[in-house]
N, C-alpha and C positions, 0 to 999 in steps of 0.2 A: 504493498499498501504504499502511496505515496503522502507528503505531508499533510495536504488538502481533506482527503479521505480522513486520516488521524483528527485532524481538526472538526471535521464534521460530524465524526462518531463522538468526540468527545462533548461538543456543543449539545449533540442529541441526549447524551447520558446527564448532564448537568440540568438540561430542561427537564428531562423525568425526574431527576432527583429534586429539582425546584416544585414541580408540581405535586410531588409526593410531600414534602415538608409543609407545602401551604395546605393542603388538603388535611395532613396532620394536625396544624397548627387551629385549624377550624374545630376539628375535634377535640382537641385538648380544651380551648373554651366552651365547646359545649358540654365536657365534662363536668364541668365547674359546677353547673346545676345538679350533676348526680353527688358530686362529693358533699353537697350541703344536705343531702337528702339523709333524713335519721332511720330511713329502713334498711339501708343498704349497709355489710356487716364494716366492721373496722378492718377488717383483714384486704377487704377488695380495694378500699382507699388507700391504705399503705403501700400495697402492689402498685398503685398508679404513681404515686408519689416516687417509690424507690428505680420505677421506671425512667420517671423525668429526672431524677436524680442522677441516672446510668447515661442516660441521653445528655446530660450536661457536663458529666465527670471528663475529665481527660484521660482515664483510664479506658480502653476499649478492648474488646476481643478483637475487631478487626481495627485496622490502622483508619484514623479520622479521614482521610481522604475518601474512603468508601463508607458512608452511612448506612449502609444494609441492618449493622447488628443494632444499631440505635433507633432505626426505624421498625424493625423487627420487634423488638423488645417494646417499643412504644406502643406498637400495635397491639401485641397481645395482652397489655395491660388495658387497653382502651376496651377491648374486647370483653375482658373480664367484668370491668367494671360495668359495661354496658349487661352483661349476663346477669351479674348480681341485680341490675335496675331492675330488669325484666322479672326475675324472681322475687322481688320484693312489693312489686306493682300486683302479679297475680297474688300475694298473699293479704294485701290490703283491701279492705271491703270498697266497694265502688263509689267513687267520689261523685259521680254522674247522678247517682239516685238522691242526692240531697237539693 
């Protein structure tokens, strides 16, 4: 491959990571509402904060130019938080009946 092909590949990869990071940022801000919910177990809330701390930490499983480990851990924590919120909502009596 010549220099232009590598540059285009790097730009596409950087754009993909930027879009993924943007989506994650929106989901993290949406998770704030779930973190304030009293029906979600503390374990799931703590898992989310541990994932955020890992994402911001300089210590990584994979070197920092590749953020796949950070993104993966944050996605798993968000998925766990969403599952806990769904389970808590299923246990609650319906608020729409009032």
